[in-house]
C-alpha positions in Angstrom: 87.5 -68.7 173.5 90.6 -70.7 171.8 90.2 -71.1 168.0 88.9 -74.5 168.4 85.1 -74.2 169.4 85.3 -70.5 167.7 85.7 -73.2 165.0 83.1 -75.2 166.1 80.1 -72.7 166.6 80.9 -70.9 163.7 80.8 -73.8 161.0 77.3 -73.7 160.3 76.8 -71.6 157.6 79.8 -73.7 156.0 77.1 -76.0 156.3 74.3 -74.2 154.7 76.8 -73.8 151.5 77.2 -77.6 151.4 73.6 -78.2 151.6 72.6 -79.4 147.7 76.1 -78.6 146.2 76.2 -81.9 144.7 73.9 -84.8 143.9 73.7 -88.6 143.7 76.0 -90.8 142.5 75.5 -92.9 139.9 74.6 -96.6 141.1 77.2 -98.5 140.5 77.8 -102.3 142.0 79.9 -101.4 145.3 80.5 -98.3 146.7 84.1 -98.2 148.5 84.8 -95.6 151.7 87.8 -95.7 152.0 89.7 -92.9 154.7 91.7 -92.4 157.7 91.5 -91.8 161.1 88.5 -89.5 161.6 88.0 -89.8 157.5 87.8 -93.6 158.4 85.4 -93.2 160.9 82.9 -91.0 158.6 83.1 -93.8 156.0 82.0 -96.2 157.9 78.8 -93.8 158.7 78.6 -93.2 155.3 78.7 -97.0 154.0 76.1 -97.7 156.5 73.7 -94.7 155.3 74.5 -96.2 151.8 73.0 -99.6 152.4 70.5 -97.3 154.2 68.8 -95.8 150.6 69.5 -98.6 148.7 72.8 -99.0 147.6 75.6 -101.7 148.3 78.8 -100.3 150.3 81.5 -100.7 152.6 84.2 -99.2 154.5 87.7 -100.3 154.9 90.6 -98.1 156.2 93.2 -96.6 153.9 96.2 -99.0 153.8 94.0 -101.7 154.1 92.6 -101.1 150.6 96.3 -100.3 149.1 97.6 -103.5 150.3 94.6 -106.0 150.7 91.7 -105.1 148.7 90.7 -108.5 147.6 90.0 -109.6 151.1 87.1 -106.9 151.2 85.8 -107.0 147.5 87.3 -108.7 145.0 86.7 -107.0 142.0 88.3 -103.4 141.1 86.2 -103.2 137.8 82.4 -103.3 140.1 83.8 -100.6 142.3 83.1 -96.7 142.7 85.9 -95.6 145.1 84.7 -92.5 147.2 88.9 -91.7 148.8 87.8 -89.4 151.7 90.6 -87.1 152.8 90.6 -83.5 154.2 93.7 -82.3 153.5 93.9 -84.8 150.1 97.5 -85.3 151.0 96.7 -88.5 153.7 99.4 -90.8 152.3 97.7 -94.1 152.8 94.1 -92.6 150.8 95.7 -90.9 148.2 97.6 -94.1 147.4 94.7 -95.8 147.6 93.2 -93.7 145.3 96.0 -93.8 142.5 95.9 -98.0 143.2 91.7 -97.9 142.2 92.3 -96.2 139.8 94.6 -97.7 137.8 92.8 -101.3 138.3 89.8 -99.9 137.0 87.6 -98.7 139.3 85.7 -95.1 139.2 87.0 -93.1 142.0 85.4 -90.1 143.7 87.6 -88.2 146.2 86.1 -86.3 148.9 87.7 -83.1 150.2 88.0 -79.9 151.4 91.0 -79.2 149.5 90.6 -78.9 145.5 94.0 -78.0 145.1 95.6 -81.5 146.7 97.2 -85.1 145.3 94.2 -86.4 146.1 92.4 -84.2 143.9 94.6 -85.2 141.3 94.1 -88.4 141.6 90.6 -88.9 141.4 88.3 -88.6 138.6 85.9 -86.5 140.3 86.2 -84.6 143.4 83.6 -83.5 145.6 84.7 -80.5 148.0 83.6 -77.8 150.2 84.7 -74.7 151.5 85.6 -75.3 155.3 86.4 -72.5 158.2 89.3 -71.4 157.3 91.0 -71.2 160.6 90.4 -75.2 161.8 93.6 -75.8 163.3 94.8 -79.8 164.3 91.4 -80.7 165.2 89.3 -82.3 162.2 85.9 -80.0 163.6 84.0 -78.9 160.6 85.6 -80.1 157.8 84.6 -83.6 159.1 80.9 -82.5 159.5 81.2 -80.9 156.0 82.9 -84.2 154.3 80.0 -86.0 155.8 77.3 -83.8 154.3 78.6 -84.0 151.1 79.0 -87.5 151.4 75.7 -88.3 152.2 74.1 -86.4 149.7 76.6 -88.2 147.4 74.6 -91.2 148.7 71.6 -90.0 148.0 69.8 -88.0 151.0 68.6 -84.8 151.0 70.2 -82.5 153.6 67.3 -80.6 154.8 67.7 -76.5 155.3 66.9 -76.9 159.3 70.0 -79.7 159.8 72.2 -77.0 160.6 70.0 -75.1 163.2 69.2 -78.2 164.7 73.1 -79.1 165.1 73.9 -75.5 165.9 70.8 -76.0 169.1 72.0 -79.2 170.3 75.5 -78.7 170.5 74.6 -75.5 172.7 72.0 -77.1 175.0 75.0 -80.3 175.7 77.6 -77.3 176.0 75.3 -75.5 178.6 74.4 -79.2 180.3 77.7 -80.6 180.9 78.0 -81.7 184.5 81.3 -80.6 186.1 81.8 -84.0 187.4 82.2 -85.5 183.8 85.6 -84.0 183.3 86.2 -86.0 186.4 85.8 -89.1 184.5 88.6 -91.6 183.3 87.3 -93.7 181.5 84.6 -92.4 178.7 82.4 -94.8 176.2 80.2 -93.8 173.3 78.0 -96.4 172.0 76.5 -96.0 168.6 74.9 -98.5 166.5 73.8 -98.3 162.5 75.1 -95.5 160.9 75.8 -93.9 164.1 78.7 -96.4 165.2 81.2 -94.4 162.8 79.9 -91.5 164.9 80.4 -93.0 167.9 83.9 -93.9 167.3 84.4 -90.2 166.2 83.1 -88.9 169.1 86.1 -91.1 170.8 88.7 -89.9 169.0 87.8 -86.3 169.6 87.2 -86.8 173.1 91.2 -88.5 173.1 93.2 -86.7 171.3 91.4 -83.5 172.7 91.6 -84.2 176.0 93.7 -87.8 176.8 90.9 -89.5 178.3 90.5 -93.0 178.0 88.1 -93.7 175.4 86.5 -96.1 173.8 83.5 -96.7 171.0 80.9 -99.7 170.9 77.9 -101.1 168.9 75.7 -100.6 172.1 74.3 -103.8 173.1 77.7 -105.3 171.7 79.3 -103.4 174.9 77.6 -105.9 177.4 79.2 -108.8 176.3 82.3 -108.2 178.0 83.5 -104.9 177.8 81.0 -104.0 180.4 83.1 -105.1 183.6 84.6 -101.7 183.1 82.2 -99.1 183.8 82.4 -98.1 187.6 82.4 -94.5 189.1 85.3 -93.3 187.0 83.0 -93.9 183.7 81.4 -91.8 181.5 78.9 -93.3 179.0 77.7 -91.5 176.1 74.7 -93.1 174.6 73.6 -92.3 170.6 70.3 -93.1 170.5 68.9 -95.1 167.5 64.9 -94.5 166.4 65.0 -98.6 166.4 66.2 -99.7 168.8 65.5 -97.2 171.8 64.0 -99.3 173.9 67.0 -102.0 174.2 69.5 -99.1 174.3 67.4 -97.1 176.9 67.4 -100.5 179.1 71.8 -100.8 178.8 71.3 -97.5 180.3 70.3 -98.3 183.2 72.4 -101.4 183.8 75.2 -98.8 183.2 73.7 -96.2 185.7 73.5 -99.0 188.2 77.1 -99.7 188.1 78.3 -96.2 188.7 78.7 -95.2 185.5 77.6 -91.1 184.6 75.1 -91.3 181.0 75.1 -88.3 178.7 71.6 -89.4 176.8 71.7 -87.7 173.1 68.4 -88.5 171.8 67.2 -90.4 175.3 67.2 -91.1 179.1 70.8 -90.1 181.1 71.8 -88.3 183.9 71.7 -86.0 180.8 69.0 -86.0 178.4 69.0 -84.2 174.8 67.4 -84.7 172.6 67.7 -84.8 169.1 64.8 -82.3 167.9 63.4 -82.5 164.3 65.5 -84.2 163.0 65.3 -87.7 160.5 66.8 -90.4 161.9 68.4 -90.3 158.1 70.9 -87.3 159.4 70.9 -87.6 163.4 74.5 -88.7 163.0 76.0 -85.0 161.6 73.6 -83.3 163.8 75.0 -85.0 166.7 78.5 -84.6 166.1 79.4 -81.0 166.6 77.9 -81.9 169.6 80.7 -84.7 170.4 83.1 -81.9 169.5 82.6 -79.4 172.4 82.2 -82.5 174.5 85.8 -82.4 173.9 86.9 -79.6 174.0 85.5 -78.5 177.4 86.8 -81.9 178.7 90.5 -80.8 177.2 89.8 -77.1 178.5 88.6 -78.4 182.3 91.9 -80.7 181.9 93.9 -77.6 180.7 94.9 -79.3 177.5 95.4 -76.8 174.5 93.5 -78.4 171.0 95.3 -76.6 169.1 98.3 -78.1 169.9 97.0 -81.6 171.2 100.3 -83.6 171.7 101.7 -85.8 169.0 99.5 -84.8 166.2 99.5 -83.0 162.9 97.2 -81.3 160.7 98.6 -84.1 157.8 99.6 -87.4 158.4 101.8 -88.3 156.4 104.6 -91.1 155.9 107.6 -90.9 154.8 
């Protein structure tokens, strides 16, 4: 067991400590979730979840919010910016937090590093301790920041959530067929708050195993990208509670075209239920399963995820 795998399966006690550690933010005109890479994909999921909880929210990449915020929202003084960064040192995110605060927005930092540039740049910081052995690939810290962000948006995370997530990750790990690692084109599909999770799953698999990945809203996939599906394609479907019938039909079409489908929450060549899970927290429960999928794909290709190619733990710009 390498360090990445160890951290994935040892993250759940950290979730237990983080549950209930922060409360809902005050209601403002607009929540702007800002981040880069994994943090941006978490931002997309959190914005959808916040809107679902009756708030107004958008997600913007860090550099876009830093350089052209008016294209996304015209008023600084009517915003609560939530800047997301594992290290608290991501160049664009820290700069965006500082500019937002200087321009009149209320700024909260969402991180796992209380002693960081981001924490010092924000009015408020929400943080939780993460696994000390986490390396370059974001696993436990991504889950924790999503958990904290959901609590900030007003969601109560059930105490059963860590156990449900661990059970799903272990079930997927035990169920993966060898041929999935032979597929050279992997597609992740998720809608609503699960779209950001699909993007994060695709990123994890790509950076860990160097396999070509894509992510789409499920029904959007039929509008062009489906032309790429063949016997080299694997699809990971993150089933939603309210569009499941349409997603099941799409999965059947993809299987007919040669795709191998992993169905999380519904049918597939590998089909696993997401049991005893509130749909509102389904994305959080799914994250560790997607992390172990990336790790197993990397191991099948003999790639060391402790030191993935071209990547560093903190992304800074000179």
